[in-house]
C-alpha positions in Angstrom: 0.0 0.0 0.0 2.9 2.4 0.7 4.3 1.9 -2.8 0.9 2.4 -4.3 0.5 5.7 -2.5 4.0 6.8 -3.8 3.0 6.0 -7.3 -0.2 8.0 -7.1 1.7 11.0 -5.8 4.3 10.7 -8.6 1.5 10.5 -11.2 -0.2 13.6 -9.8 3.1 15.5 -9.9 3.7 14.6 -13.5 0.2 15.5 -14.5 0.6 18.9 -12.9 3.9 19.5 -14.8 2.1 18.6 -18.0 -0.2 21.6 -17.5 2.6 24.1 -17.3 5.0 25.7 -19.7 8.4 24.0 -19.8 10.6 25.1 -16.9 13.5 25.4 -19.4 11.4 27.7 -21.7 10.5 29.9 -18.8 14.1 30.2 -17.5 15.8 30.9 -20.8 13.4 32.1 -23.5 16.0 34.1 -25.5 18.4 31.2 -25.4 15.8 28.7 -26.7 14.9 31.2 -29.5 18.5 31.2 -30.7 18.5 27.4 -30.5 15.3 26.8 -32.4 16.0 29.4 -35.2 18.3 27.2 -37.3 16.1 24.1 -36.6 12.9 25.7 -38.1 14.6 27.9 -40.7 13.1 26.0 -43.6 9.6 25.6 -42.1 6.8 27.9 -43.3 3.8 26.5 -41.3 3.3 25.6 -37.7 3.0 21.9 -38.7 6.3 22.1 -40.5 7.9 23.7 -37.5 6.5 21.0 -35.2 7.9 18.4 -37.5 11.3 20.1 -37.9 11.7 20.2 -34.1 10.8 16.6 -33.8 13.1 15.5 -36.6 16.0 17.4 -35.0 15.4 16.0 -31.5 15.0 12.3 -32.5 18.3 12.5 -34.4 20.3 14.3 -31.8 19.0 13.4 -28.3 19.8 9.9 -26.8 17.9 8.2 -24.0 19.6 8.4 -20.6 19.8 4.9 -19.3 21.3 6.1 -16.0 17.9 7.8 -15.5 19.5 10.9 -14.1 18.9 13.7 -16.7 15.3 14.9 -16.2 15.4 18.5 -17.5 15.7 19.9 -21.0 18.6 22.2 -20.3 20.9 19.5 -19.1 19.7 17.1 -21.8 20.3 19.8 -24.5 23.9 20.3 -23.3 24.6 16.5 -22.9 22.4 15.3 -25.7 20.9 12.8 -23.4 17.9 12.5 -21.1 14.8 10.6 -19.9 11.3 11.1 -21.3 10.5 14.2 -19.3 13.8 15.8 -20.5 12.8 14.9 -24.1 9.5 16.6 -23.7 11.0 19.6 -21.9 13.3 20.2 -24.9 10.5 19.8 -27.4 8.2 22.2 -25.5 11.0 24.7 -24.9 11.8 24.8 -28.6 8.2 24.8 -29.7 7.3 27.7 -27.3 10.4 29.6 -28.5 9.2 29.7 -32.1 5.6 30.6 -31.2 3.9 27.2 -31.0 1.7 26.2 -28.1 2.8 22.9 -26.6 2.4 21.0 -23.3 3.9 17.9 -21.7 1.4 15.2 -20.9 2.0 12.9 -17.9 0.7 9.4 -17.7 1.8 5.8 -18.1 2.8 3.7 -21.1 3.8 0.3 -22.4 6.6 -0.5 -24.7 9.0 -3.3 -25.6 11.0 -2.9 -22.4 8.0 -2.7 -20.0 4.9 -3.9 -21.6 2.6 -4.1 -18.6 1.3 -0.6 -19.4 2.2 0.9 -16.0 5.6 2.6 -16.7 5.5 6.3 -15.9 5.9 8.2 -19.2 5.6 11.6 -20.8 4.7 12.8 -24.3 3.7 16.1 -25.9 0.7 17.8 -27.4 1.4 20.6 -29.8 -1.0 22.9 -31.6 -0.6 23.5 -35.4 -2.9 24.8 -38.2 -4.1 21.2 -38.4 -5.2 21.3 -34.8 -3.7 19.6 -31.7 -1.4 16.7 -32.6 0.4 14.2 -30.4 4.2 13.7 -30.5 6.4 11.3 -28.5 10.0 12.4 -29.1 11.3 9.8 -26.6 9.9 6.8 -28.4 10.7 8.4 -31.8 14.3 8.9 -31.0 16.4 7.2 -33.7 19.0 6.3 -31.1 16.9 5.3 -28.1 17.2 1.6 -28.6 19.6 1.3 -31.5 22.8 0.8 -29.5 22.2 2.8 -26.3 24.1 5.8 -27.5 27.5 4.1 -28.3 27.3 5.7 -31.8 28.3 9.0 -30.2 25.0 10.8 -31.0 25.2 10.3 -34.7 21.9 9.7 -36.5 21.0 6.0 -36.5 19.0 4.9 -39.6 15.9 3.9 -37.8 13.4 6.3 -39.3 10.6 3.7 -39.2 10.5 4.3 -35.5 10.6 8.1 -35.9 7.7 8.0 -38.3 5.5 6.2 -35.9 5.6 8.8 -33.1 4.8 12.1 -34.8 1.3 13.3 -35.4 -0.1 10.1 -33.8 -3.7 9.2 -34.3 -5.3 9.2 -30.8 -6.9 5.9 -31.5 -3.5 4.3 -32.1 -1.9 6.2 -29.2 -4.3 4.8 -26.6 -3.0 1.3 -27.2 0.3 2.3 -25.7 -0.2 5.7 -23.8 -2.6 6.3 -21.0 -2.7 10.0 -19.7 -3.6 10.9 -16.2 -6.2 13.4 -17.5 -8.9 11.5 -19.5 -9.4 14.6 -21.7 -5.9 14.2 -23.0 -6.9 11.0 -24.7 -8.7 13.1 -27.3 -11.2 10.3 -27.9 -15.0 10.8 -28.3 -15.5 8.4 -25.3 -12.4 8.2 -23.1 -11.2 4.8 -22.0 -11.1 3.8 -18.4 -7.8 2.5 -16.9 -9.3 -1.0 -16.9 -10.2 -0.8 -20.6 -6.7 0.5 -21.4 -5.1 -2.4 -19.5 -7.2 -4.9 -21.4 -5.8 -3.7 -24.8 -3.0 -5.5 -26.5 0.3 -3.9 -27.3 -0.1 -2.4 -30.8 1.8 0.5 -32.3 1.0 2.9 -35.1 3.0 0.6 -37.3 -0.2 -1.3 -37.9 -1.6 1.9 -39.6 1.3 2.0 -42.1 0.3 -1.6 -43.0 -3.3 -0.6 -43.9 -5.2 -1.3 -40.7 -7.9 1.2 -39.5 -7.3 2.5 -36.0 -10.9 2.9 -35.1 -12.0 -0.5 -36.2 -9.1 -2.2 -34.4 -9.8 -0.2 -31.2 -13.5 -1.1 -31.3 -12.7 -4.8 -31.8 -10.4 -5.0 -28.8 -12.7 -3.0 -26.6 -15.4 -5.5 -27.4 -13.0 -8.4 -26.9 -11.0 -7.5 -23.8 -8.0 -9.7 -23.1 -7.4 -10.8 -26.7 -3.7 -10.5 -27.4 -4.0 -9.3 -31.0 -1.5 -9.1 -33.8 2.1 -8.1 -33.1 3.8 -6.0 -35.8 7.6 -6.4 -35.9 10.0 -4.1 -37.7 9.2 -3.3 -41.3 12.4 -2.1 -43.0 12.3 1.3 -44.6 12.8 -0.2 -48.1 9.5 -2.0 -47.6 7.5 0.8 -46.3 4.5 1.3 -48.6 5.1 -2.0 -50.4 3.0 -4.2 -48.1 -0.7 -3.7 -47.1 -2.6 -6.1 -44.8 -5.9 -6.3 -46.6 -7.7 -9.0 -44.6 -6.2 -10.5 -41.5 -8.2 -11.9 -38.6 -7.3 -10.5 -35.2 -7.8 -13.8 -33.5 -7.5 -17.5 -34.5 -9.0 -20.6 -33.1 -7.1 -23.9 -33.4 -8.5 -26.3 -35.9 -10.4 -23.7 -38.0 -9.4 -22.6 -41.5 -8.5 -19.0 -42.2 -7.4 -16.8 -45.2 -5.0 -13.9 -44.9 -5.0 -11.5 -47.8 -2.3 -8.9 -48.5 -1.4 -6.4 -51.2 2.3 -6.6 -52.0 4.8 -5.1 -54.4 7.5 -7.6 -53.4 7.7 -11.4 -53.7 6.1 -13.5 -51.0 6.6 -17.1 -50.0 5.3 -20.0 -52.0 2.2 -20.4 -49.8 0.8 -17.1 -51.2 -1.5 -17.3 -54.3 -2.5 -14.4 -56.4 -6.1 -13.2 -56.4 -6.8 -12.2 -60.0 -4.7 -9.3 -61.3 -5.3 -7.0 -58.4 -1.9 -7.3 -56.7 -3.6 -9.1 -53.8 -2.3 -12.4 -52.6 -4.0 -15.0 -50.3 -2.8 -17.6 -47.9 -5.2 -20.2 -46.6 -4.3 -22.4 -43.6 -5.7 -24.3 -40.7 -4.7 -22.6 -37.4 -2.7 -24.5 -34.8 -2.7 -23.6 -31.1 0.2 -21.4 -30.1 1.6 -21.0 -33.5 2.7 -17.8 -35.1 2.0 -17.0 -38.7 4.6 -14.7 -40.2 4.4 -12.7 -43.5 7.8 -12.6 -45.2 8.7 -10.2 -47.9 11.8 -10.7 -50.1 13.8 -7.9 -51.8 17.3 -9.5 -52.0 17.8 -9.3 -48.2 14.9 -10.8 -46.4 12.8 -8.3 -44.5 9.9 -9.3 -42.4 6.6 -8.1 -41.3 5.4 -10.5 -38.7 1.8 -10.9 -37.6 1.4 -13.2 -34.6 -2.1 -14.6 -34.4 -3.3 -16.7 -31.5 
């Protein structure tokens, strides 16, 4: 009970911080204006400025695995920080070039801690397209590439960066649960119990053709279902594979058909469906087995859908 109380106090503190302007921005407005000027020099719209700041940060700030750097100023100088430091930098730069941005406090689930309870921060920034969500920590090209041993140089991991800018709220809720329900930006906010019942699915699924709203409704109506797991889709394959028809859940002994649209060769089990570029694979599901979709372009790249 004592630990639970501490957790509640921490979450309340983070939520309070999320409603204030960045401490770094308040302390050194002119300094941050000088820093942001070259970053947004080629941007003409608020959306372009928001993206330019994000692109700069995910290429230049590493995650601090000592968990000591928690403010934007220190992270800027050392090019390393934890999630709140990432958000502090983003909000400071955004504020300095005239954008409205706030840090959001809550919890999240990722590959390192997938139980959905890890304290986390991300950003909401206003552009001419309205409010958009940004997670510069998870978008960092260097966060999980090699833990910073590349000396801060840009790691080619733009697939990860693409996922966490301008995130559809219906994808975001699969991995991010804010302390303030209004920060979900959903027509009907989820309860914590509903969030905890969702599987771990990232916006990568959207790049492969799945509809966020339909997927969210399915799993809300089927709590506890594990759902498909999307593994890394190499940059060279982005846009060359679309999951047209894939069941979210399989039952052993029943026959299913998976349909995809692919511009690259598939395995022998896939058969063309007319001249539409769609291929189908029919199989009988076996308990506990994974059903991967492999693409081939010289080097084998993989999009894996695990169905249970």
